[in-house]
C-alpha positions in Angstrom: 129.1 101.2 101.8 126.6 104.0 101.0 126.3 106.9 103.4 122.7 108.2 103.4 121.6 111.4 105.1 118.0 112.4 105.4 118.3 114.8 102.4 120.4 112.5 100.2 119.1 109.3 98.6 119.5 108.9 94.8 118.0 105.4 94.8 114.4 106.6 95.4 112.1 109.0 93.5 111.8 112.4 95.0 108.2 112.0 96.1 109.0 108.7 97.9 112.2 110.2 99.4 110.2 113.1 100.8 107.9 110.7 102.5 110.8 108.7 103.8 112.4 111.8 105.1 109.3 112.6 107.2 109.3 109.1 108.5 113.0 109.3 109.4 112.3 112.5 111.3 109.6 110.9 113.3 111.9 107.9 113.9 114.7 110.1 115.2 112.3 112.0 117.4 111.2 108.7 118.9 114.8 107.8 119.6 115.4 111.1 121.4 112.4 110.3 123.6 114.0 107.0 124.6 112.2 104.6 122.3 114.8 101.9 123.1 114.9 102.6 126.8 112.0 101.5 129.1 111.5 101.5 132.8 111.8 98.2 134.5 108.1 98.0 135.3 107.3 98.6 131.6 109.6 95.7 130.6 108.0 93.4 133.1 104.5 94.3 132.1 105.4 93.5 128.5 107.0 90.3 129.6 103.6 89.1 131.0 102.1 89.6 127.5 105.0 87.6 126.0 104.4 84.8 128.4 100.8 84.7 127.2 102.1 84.5 123.6 104.3 81.6 124.5 101.3 79.7 125.7 99.1 80.8 122.7 100.5 82.4 119.5 97.3 84.3 119.0 98.5 86.8 121.6 101.4 87.7 119.2 99.4 90.3 117.2 99.7 93.2 119.7 103.5 92.7 119.8 103.6 92.7 116.0 101.6 95.9 115.7 103.6 97.6 118.4 107.0 96.9 116.9 106.5 96.5 113.1 107.3 100.1 112.2 110.3 100.2 114.5 111.9 97.1 113.0 111.0 98.2 109.5 112.8 101.5 109.9 115.7 99.8 111.6 116.0 97.6 108.5 115.3 100.2 105.9 118.1 102.4 107.3 120.5 99.6 106.4 119.2 98.5 103.0 117.7 101.7 101.6 115.1 99.7 99.7 111.4 99.6 100.6 110.5 96.1 99.3 113.7 94.5 100.7 113.2 96.1 104.1 109.6 94.9 104.2 110.7 91.3 103.2 113.5 91.3 105.9 111.0 92.7 108.5 108.6 89.9 107.7 111.3 87.3 108.2 112.2 88.9 111.5 108.7 88.6 112.9 108.3 85.1 111.5 111.5 84.0 113.3 110.4 85.8 116.4 107.1 83.9 116.4 108.7 80.6 115.8 111.2 81.1 118.6 109.3 83.1 121.1 109.0 80.0 123.3 112.8 80.3 123.9 112.6 84.0 124.8 113.9 84.7 128.3 114.0 88.1 130.0 117.6 89.3 130.3 117.1 92.8 131.7 116.6 94.5 128.3 113.4 95.3 126.5 111.7 92.7 124.3 112.4 95.1 121.4 116.1 94.4 121.8 115.5 90.7 121.1 113.7 91.7 117.9 116.5 94.0 116.9 119.0 91.3 117.5 117.1 89.1 115.1 116.9 92.0 112.6 120.7 92.5 112.8 121.2 88.8 112.0 118.8 88.9 109.1 120.3 92.1 107.6 123.8 90.6 107.9 122.6 87.4 106.3 121.0 89.4 103.4 124.2 91.2 102.6 126.2 88.0 102.7 123.8 86.5 100.2 123.6 89.7 98.1 127.2 90.8 98.0 126.7 93.2 95.1 124.4 95.4 97.1 125.8 98.2 99.1 125.3 98.4 102.9 123.7 101.7 103.8 124.5 103.8 106.8 121.7 106.3 107.5 122.1 109.4 109.7 121.1 113.0 109.9 123.0 116.2 110.7 122.4 115.8 114.4 124.0 112.3 114.3 127.0 113.7 112.5 127.3 116.5 115.1 127.2 114.1 118.0 129.9 111.9 116.4 132.1 114.9 115.7 131.7 116.0 119.3 132.7 112.6 120.6 135.9 112.6 118.5 136.6 116.3 119.5 136.5 117.4 115.9 136.3 121.2 116.0 137.7 122.5 112.7 135.2 122.9 109.8 137.5 122.9 106.8 135.6 120.4 104.7 131.9 119.6 104.1 130.6 117.6 107.1 129.0 115.0 104.8 132.3 114.5 103.0 134.1 114.1 106.4 131.5 111.6 107.7 131.9 109.5 104.6 135.7 109.5 104.9 135.5 108.6 108.6 133.0 105.7 108.2 134.9 104.3 105.2 137.8 103.6 107.6 135.6 101.2 109.6 134.7 97.6 108.9 131.2 96.2 109.1 131.5 95.3 112.8 132.9 98.7 113.7 130.1 100.4 111.8 127.5 98.6 113.9 129.0 100.0 117.1 128.8 103.5 115.8 125.3 103.1 114.4 123.9 101.6 117.6 125.6 104.0 120.0 125.6 107.4 118.2 122.9 107.1 115.5 120.4 105.2 117.6 121.4 106.2 121.2 121.7 102.7 122.5 123.1 102.0 126.0 126.3 99.9 126.2 124.3 97.2 127.9 121.9 96.9 125.0 124.8 97.1 122.4 126.4 94.3 124.2 123.2 92.3 124.1 122.6 93.0 120.4 126.2 92.1 119.4 126.6 89.1 121.8 129.3 90.6 124.0 129.5 92.0 127.5 128.5 95.6 128.4 132.2 96.3 129.4 133.5 94.9 126.1 130.9 97.0 124.2 132.2 100.2 125.9 135.8 99.3 125.3 135.3 98.5 121.7 133.3 101.7 121.1 135.9 104.0 122.6 138.6 102.2 120.7 136.7 102.9 117.5 136.3 106.6 118.5 140.0 106.8 119.1 140.6 105.5 115.6 138.1 108.0 114.1 139.7 110.9 116.0 143.1 110.0 114.5 141.6 109.9 111.0 139.8 113.2 111.5 143.1 114.9 112.5 144.8 113.5 109.4 142.0 114.8 107.2 142.0 118.2 108.8 145.8 118.4 108.4 145.7 117.4 104.7 143.1 120.1 104.0 
């Protein structure tokens, strides 16, 4: 697993990394303005567009334009490779178009369905490319939020070192809960939908993981 902060990414040239940092900042700002959370009326209005697309695929273009960047950044944060992220994103939209006739409104935004496909595609990619490292992307605000959740107050080691130590204690499934909840500000309802479990189960599992991280952080603090 590779922990990637917005100012740390050895796999890309500096000029490209600078551009990606800007894009990340915009992406995080969008999250803070509830990019994932929409009013019920917005969801239903979009659903009318989706129904048109189900009758005629030519109506898919607006949905593609609206969500391409969001899905691309979601994917890039996990693979840290521009071409691979673009390829996976293309597969996400291809699968979406092929299966849009099966889409049914379940009380979450259409974008959640796209992200669910993206999660499956990313997981499939890493199963097939076992030599590649899974990336976890975050910024200092994300780290601070997670530290607050586990009541970590002492600052005896570098925060980036600590976050690496903490996340390395988690398996792939546990990482996804932390990413979705604290690095992308998802609701438990949406996390449940994305990971195929109930909202209550999503909440229980998340707090169980936080308890685990809190215990590890105390051990790290004690040893330092």
